[in-house]
C-alpha positions as CSV (number, residue, x, y, z in Angstrom):
1,X,9.3,33.6,-73.0
2,X,10.7,35.1,-69.8
3,X,12.0,33.0,-67.2
4,X,9.4,31.7,-64.5
5,X,9.6,32.8,-60.6
6,X,10.1,29.7,-58.8
7,X,7.0,28.6,-56.8
8,X,5.1,31.0,-58.2
9,X,6.6,33.9,-55.8
10,X,5.0,37.2,-56.0
11,X,2.7,36.3,-58.7
12,X,-0.8,37.3,-58.1
13,X,-3.3,34.3,-59.1
14,X,-6.5,35.5,-57.9
15,X,-8.6,38.3,-56.0
16,X,-10.0,37.6,-52.6
17,X,-11.8,39.3,-49.9
18,X,-10.9,36.8,-47.1
19,X,-7.3,37.3,-45.9
20,X,-5.0,40.1,-46.1
21,X,-1.1,39.8,-45.3
22,X,1.4,42.6,-45.2
23,X,4.8,40.8,-44.8
24,X,6.9,43.8,-44.4
25,X,4.7,44.9,-41.3
26,X,3.9,42.0,-39.8
27,X,0.0,42.3,-40.4
28,X,-2.5,39.4,-40.9
29,X,-6.1,40.1,-41.0
30,X,-9.3,38.0,-41.6
31,X,-11.9,39.7,-43.4
32,X,-10.3,43.1,-42.2
33,X,-9.8,42.2,-38.6
34,X,-6.4,41.8,-37.2
35,X,-5.8,38.6,-36.2
36,X,-3.9,39.7,-33.0
37,X,-7.1,41.5,-31.9
38,X,-9.3,38.4,-32.8
39,X,-7.3,36.2,-30.6
40,X,-7.4,38.4,-27.6
41,X,-11.1,38.9,-27.9
42,X,-12.9,36.2,-29.9
43,X,-12.9,32.6,-30.4
44,X,-12.4,29.9,-33.0
45,X,-16.5,29.2,-33.4
46,X,-16.6,33.2,-34.2
47,X,-13.8,33.6,-36.2
48,X,-15.1,30.7,-38.2
49,X,-18.5,32.6,-39.1
50,X,-16.5,35.8,-39.9
51,X,-14.3,33.7,-42.3
52,X,-17.4,31.9,-43.9
53,X,-20.2,35.0,-44.1
54,X,-17.8,37.8,-44.1
55,X,-19.0,39.9,-41.0
56,X,-19.0,39.0,-37.4
57,X,-22.5,37.3,-35.8
58,X,-24.8,39.1,-33.7
59,X,-25.7,37.2,-30.7
60,X,-28.9,35.0,-32.4
61,X,-26.6,34.5,-35.6
62,X,-23.8,33.1,-33.3
63,X,-26.1,30.9,-31.2
64,X,-27.6,29.3,-34.3
65,X,-24.1,28.6,-35.7
66,X,-23.0,27.3,-32.6
67,X,-25.8,25.1,-32.6
68,X,-25.3,23.9,-36.0
69,X,-21.6,23.3,-35.8
70,X,-22.1,21.0,-32.5
71,X,-25.1,19.0,-34.2
72,X,-22.6,18.4,-37.1
73,X,-19.8,16.5,-35.0
74,X,-21.0,13.2,-35.3
75,X,-19.8,10.9,-37.8
76,X,-21.5,7.7,-39.4
77,X,-20.6,4.4,-37.5
78,X,-19.8,3.1,-41.2
79,X,-17.3,5.7,-41.7
80,X,-15.7,4.7,-38.5
81,X,-15.3,1.3,-39.3
82,X,-13.2,2.7,-42.5
83,X,-10.6,4.7,-40.6
84,X,-10.4,1.8,-37.7
85,X,-9.2,-0.6,-40.7
86,X,-6.2,1.5,-41.6
87,X,-2.9,0.3,-40.1
88,X,-2.0,2.0,-36.8
89,X,1.4,2.5,-38.0
90,X,0.0,4.9,-40.8
91,X,1.3,8.5,-40.9
92,X,-1.4,10.7,-39.2
93,X,-2.0,12.6,-42.6
94,X,-2.5,9.6,-44.6
95,X,-5.1,8.6,-42.0
96,X,-6.9,12.1,-42.5
97,X,-6.5,12.4,-46.2
98,X,-8.4,8.9,-46.4
99,X,-10.7,10.0,-43.8
100,X,-11.5,13.3,-45.9
101,X,-11.9,11.6,-49.0
102,X,-14.1,8.7,-47.3
103,X,-16.6,11.2,-45.6
104,X,-17.8,12.4,-48.9
105,X,-19.3,9.0,-49.6
106,X,-21.6,9.3,-46.7
107,X,-22.9,13.0,-47.6
108,X,-26.1,12.9,-49.6
109,X,-25.0,16.7,-50.5
110,X,-21.5,15.8,-51.6
111,X,-21.9,16.3,-55.4
112,X,-24.0,19.4,-54.8
113,X,-22.0,22.4,-55.8
114,X,-24.7,25.2,-54.6
115,X,-23.9,27.9,-52.4
116,X,-26.6,26.6,-49.7
117,X,-25.0,23.2,-49.8
118,X,-21.6,24.1,-49.8
119,X,-22.3,26.4,-46.5
120,X,-23.9,23.3,-45.0
121,X,-21.2,21.1,-45.9
122,X,-18.3,23.7,-44.6
123,X,-20.3,23.5,-41.1
124,X,-20.1,19.8,-41.3
125,X,-16.6,19.6,-42.5
126,X,-15.5,22.3,-39.7
127,X,-17.3,20.1,-37.0
128,X,-16.3,16.7,-38.1
129,X,-12.8,17.2,-38.9
130,X,-12.0,17.5,-35.4
131,X,-14.1,14.6,-34.5
132,X,-12.0,12.7,-37.1
133,X,-8.7,13.8,-35.6
134,X,-9.5,13.0,-32.4
135,X,-10.7,9.6,-33.3
136,X,-7.6,8.8,-35.5
137,X,-5.2,9.6,-32.6
138,X,-7.3,7.4,-30.0
139,X,-7.5,4.4,-32.4
140,X,-3.6,4.7,-33.0
141,X,-3.4,4.6,-29.3
142,X,-5.6,1.5,-29.2
143,X,-8.0,3.6,-26.9
144,X,-11.8,3.7,-27.1
145,X,-13.1,6.6,-29.1
146,X,-14.5,9.4,-27.3
147,X,-18.1,10.7,-28.2
148,X,-18.3,14.7,-28.7
149,X,-19.7,16.6,-25.7
150,X,-22.2,19.3,-27.1
151,X,-22.0,21.5,-23.8
152,X,-18.1,22.2,-24.8
153,X,-16.9,24.6,-27.4
154,X,-14.7,23.6,-30.4
155,X,-11.5,23.6,-28.6
156,X,-12.5,22.1,-25.5
157,X,-14.5,19.6,-27.1
158,X,-11.6,18.7,-29.3
159,X,-9.3,18.1,-26.3
160,X,-11.7,16.2,-24.3
161,X,-12.3,13.9,-27.2
162,X,-8.5,13.6,-27.7
163,X,-7.8,13.0,-23.9
164,X,-10.8,11.8,-22.2
165,X,-10.7,14.7,-19.9
166,X,-12.3,18.3,-19.8
167,X,-9.8,20.7,-20.1
168,X,-8.8,23.4,-17.8
169,X,-9.4,27.1,-18.9
170,X,-5.8,27.8,-19.8
171,X,-5.5,24.8,-21.9
172,X,-8.8,25.5,-23.4
173,X,-7.9,28.9,-24.5
174,X,-4.7,28.2,-25.6
175,X,-6.1,25.2,-28.2
176,X,-8.7,28.0,-28.9
177,X,-6.0,30.8,-29.9
178,X,-3.9,28.2,-31.9
179,X,-7.2,27.5,-33.8
180,X,-7.9,30.8,-34.5
181,X,-4.4,31.7,-35.7
182,X,-4.0,28.9,-37.9
183,X,-7.8,29.2,-39.5
184,X,-6.5,31.0,-42.7
185,X,-3.5,32.5,-44.4
186,X,-4.2,33.6,-47.8
187,X,-3.1,31.6,-50.8
188,X,-0.9,29.1,-48.9
189,X,0.1,25.8,-50.5
190,X,-2.8,23.9,-49.5
191,X,-5.4,26.4,-50.0
192,X,-3.8,27.0,-53.4
193,X,-4.4,23.2,-53.8
194,X,-7.8,23.4,-53.0
195,X,-8.7,26.3,-55.0
196,X,-7.0,24.7,-58.3
197,X,-9.3,21.3,-57.6
198,X,-12.4,22.9,-57.5
199,X,-11.3,25.3,-60.4
200,X,-12.4,22.3,-62.6
201,X,-15.7,22.3,-60.7
202,X,-15.1,19.3,-58.9
203,X,-16.8,19.3,-55.3
204,X,-15.7,20.7,-52.1
205,X,-14.7,17.2,-50.6
206,X,-12.3,16.9,-53.4
207,X,-10.7,20.2,-52.9
208,X,-10.3,19.5,-49.1
209,X,-8.8,16.3,-49.8
210,X,-6.3,17.9,-52.1
211,X,-5.7,20.5,-49.4
212,X,-4.9,17.8,-47.1
213,X,-2.4,15.9,-49.1
214,X,-0.7,19.1,-49.7
215,X,-0.5,20.2,-45.8
216,X,1.0,16.7,-45.4
217,X,4.5,17.9,-46.5
218,X,7.2,19.1,-43.9
219,X,7.9,22.3,-45.8
220,X,4.0,23.3,-45.0
221,X,1.9,21.6,-42.2
222,X,4.5,19.3,-40.9
223,X,6.9,22.1,-39.8
224,X,6.1,22.3,-36.3
225,X,6.3,18.8,-36.2
226,X,10.2,19.1,-37.1
227,X,10.4,21.9,-34.5
228,X,9.3,19.6,-31.5
229,X,11.7,16.5,-32.8
230,X,14.5,19.0,-32.7
231,X,13.6,20.1,-29.2
232,X,13.3,16.4,-28.3
233,X,16.9,16.0,-29.7
234,X,18.6,18.7,-27.7
235,X,16.8,17.2,-24.8
236,X,18.0,20.0,-22.4
237,X,17.8,23.6,-22.0
238,X,21.8,23.5,-21.4
239,X,22.5,21.9,-24.5
240,X,20.2,24.2,-26.8
241,X,23.0,27.1,-27.5
242,X,25.5,24.4,-28.6
243,X,23.2,22.4,-30.8
244,X,21.7,25.6,-32.6
245,X,25.3,27.0,-33.1
246,X,26.7,23.5,-34.5
247,X,23.5,24.0,-36.9
248,X,24.2,27.2,-38.2
249,X,27.8,26.6,-38.6
250,X,27.0,23.2,-40.7
251,X,24.4,25.7,-43.0
252,X,21.6,23.6,-41.6
253,X,18.1,24.6,-41.6
254,X,16.6,25.6,-38.2
255,X,13.1,24.6,-38.3
256,X,10.4,27.1,-37.3
257,X,12.4,30.5,-38.3
258,X,11.8,32.4,-41.4
259,X,8.6,32.9,-43.7
260,X,7.8,33.0,-47.5
261,X,5.7,36.1,-47.0
262,X,7.0,37.9,-43.6
263,X,10.0,39.8,-43.6
264,X,9.2,40.8,-39.8
265,X,8.1,38.7,-37.1
266,X,5.2,36.6,-37.8
267,X,2.4,38.3,-35.8
268,X,1.1,34.7,-34.7
269,X,4.5,33.8,-33.3
270,X,4.3,36.2,-30.6
271,X,0.9,35.5,-29.3
272,X,1.7,31.6,-29.0
273,X,4.8,32.4,-27.3
274,X,3.3,34.1,-24.5
275,X,0.8,31.1,-24.3
276,X,3.5,28.3,-24.4
277,X,5.2,30.4,-21.6
278,X,1.7,30.3,-19.5
279,X,1.5,26.5,-19.9
280,X,5.3,26.0,-19.4
281,X,4.9,27.5,-15.9
282,X,1.4,25.6,-15.1
283,X,1.8,22.3,-16.8
284,X,5.7,22.1,-17.4
285,X,8.2,20.6,-17.9
286,X,9.7,24.3,-18.3
287,X,12.5,22.8,-20.6
288,X,10.4,22.9,-23.7
289,X,9.9,26.7,-23.5
290,X,13.1,27.6,-22.3
291,X,15.1,25.7,-25.0
292,X,12.7,27.6,-27.6
293,X,13.5,30.9,-26.0
294,X,17.3,30.2,-25.7
295,X,17.0,29.4,-29.8
296,X,14.9,32.3,-30.5
297,X,17.5,34.6,-29.0
298,X,20.4,33.3,-31.1
299,X,18.4,33.3,-34.5
300,X,16.9,36.7,-33.8
301,X,19.9,38.5,-32.4
302,X,22.8,36.9,-34.6
303,X,20.9,35.6,-37.7
304,X,18.3,38.5,-37.9
305,X,15.9,35.6,-38.7
306,X,12.5,35.7,-36.8
307,X,10.1,32.9,-35.4
308,X,7.1,32.1,-37.5
309,X,3.9,30.5,-36.1
310,X,5.2,26.5,-36.3
311,X,7.9,27.5,-33.6
312,X,5.9,28.1,-30.7
313,X,2.8,25.9,-31.6
314,X,5.1,23.2,-31.6
315,X,5.7,23.7,-27.4
316,X,2.0,24.7,-27.0
317,X,0.8,21.4,-28.5
318,X,3.4,19.4,-26.4
319,X,2.0,21.3,-23.1
320,X,-1.7,20.4,-24.3
321,X,-0.7,16.6,-24.5
322,X,-0.7,16.3,-28.1
323,X,1.4,13.5,-30.0
324,X,3.9,15.3,-31.9
325,X,3.2,13.5,-35.2
326,X,-0.3,14.5,-34.6
327,X,0.7,18.1,-35.2
328,X,-0.3,18.6,-38.9
329,X,-3.8,17.1,-38.3
330,X,-4.4,19.9,-35.7
331,X,-3.5,22.3,-38.5
332,X,-5.9,20.8,-40.7
333,X,-8.9,20.9,-38.4
334,X,-8.4,24.6,-37.8
335,X,-7.5,25.4,-41.5
336,X,-10.6,23.3,-42.9
337,X,-12.9,26.5,-42.5
338,X,-10.4,28.5,-44.5
339,X,-10.2,26.1,-47.1
340,X,-13.9,25.6,-47.4
341,X,-14.3,29.6,-47.5
342,X,-11.8,29.9,-50.4
343,X,-13.6,27.0,-52.1
344,X,-16.8,28.9,-51.9
345,X,-15.2,31.9,-53.3
346,X,-13.5,30.0,-56.0
347,X,-17.0,28.8,-57.1
348,X,-18.4,32.3,-57.2
349,X,-16.2,33.5,-59.7
350,X,-14.6,30.5,-61.2
351,X,-12.2,30.2,-63.9
352,X,-10.4,27.0,-64.7
353,X,-6.6,27.7,-63.1
354,X,-4.4,26.4,-65.5
355,X,-0.7,28.4,-65.6
356,X,1.8,28.2,-68.4
357,X,5.5,26.5,-67.8
358,X,8.5,27.4,-68.9
359,X,9.8,24.7,-71.4
360,X,13.4,24.0,-71.2
361,X,13.4,20.4,-73.3
362,X,14.8,19.8,-76.8
363,X,12.9,20.9,-80.1
364,X,12.4,19.6,-83.5
365,X,13.2,15.9,-82.7
366,X,12.3,13.1,-85.4
367,X,11.0,9.4,-85.0
368,X,13.7,7.0,-85.5
369,X,13.0,3.1,-85.7
370,X,14.4,1.2,-82.7
371,X,17.2,-0.7,-84.6
372,X,18.7,2.4,-85.7
373,X,18.5,4.3,-82.4
374,X,21.9,5.3,-80.6
375,X,22.1,3.8,-77.0
376,X,21.3,6.6,-74.5
377,X,21.6,6.2,-71.0
378,X,18.7,6.6,-68.8
379,X,18.4,10.0,-67.3
380,X,15.0,9.8,-65.7
């Protein structure tokens, strides 16, 4: 048997019509639409419709979809009691993982894998993930939970539930764009985990819970949290260059740079860089953006490594008043619509995902009675 490719790199495991990436040219498209154009002209709710249905909605279709999303934001009081019982010191993604699983028990359609039921669950999950995320953070800060405002769009409502204040237009739009850019990214680790789970014909909630657990890892959803922690450690713009040069000299990884797919600049990074700059000028302090720009110049000019989505989403979220350890949860409230869309696609043409492994252990061993076995040091 041939040696396996580590991490399934360059191995095609599914056909999909949802997301297209050309890593060499820096192209990302949802259902054929360039993400740059969607970020410029669209909004998260419309992009969610596009991902779910495969086409952009008419005015009446969009109005109906918005109404369904906004009517689905509330979560049961009994469910809130469950997440309120989680210790405040718990990791934010541990909260969300528990919440995602618990939510299934309150959904009468949780075990119904039919397409109509899964469409309805996708709308509920997209709406309720934002509600859960805001509630989790409020509870952790020992603050009262803020109920959804059905007059606000998805991005504005999330920021309102999180902070208790209606956001200004710059903040709302920055949040909206960040959600658009994180909504899907082909077969990333969490999406793949979701598809593997439902390929067993398990339910959508199980798939989404698997995805949340996968996203929790710092090599996936936690990367922008590590970026912000790095900037906090640096502290000031004046110290940024020396810090990064020390990191490079010690051959340590600089978080927020490089990507398994893109060999050129991540198209999402440039969009969020502009929003970070605008927020730094209006909200401040400017040092977060200034440090980022210094680091980017060194990495691009000297190491020829481009920033990825996580690098500038870190400062955007800081300017929006989002706690650093909540960053992976923000990723999840955006990506949940992508997970659900991939789950529905998996169901439509399902085959159990069961890859092979390359065995490297011993062969042809024979059982020996315990008294005659040699003493072998434990290696596991």
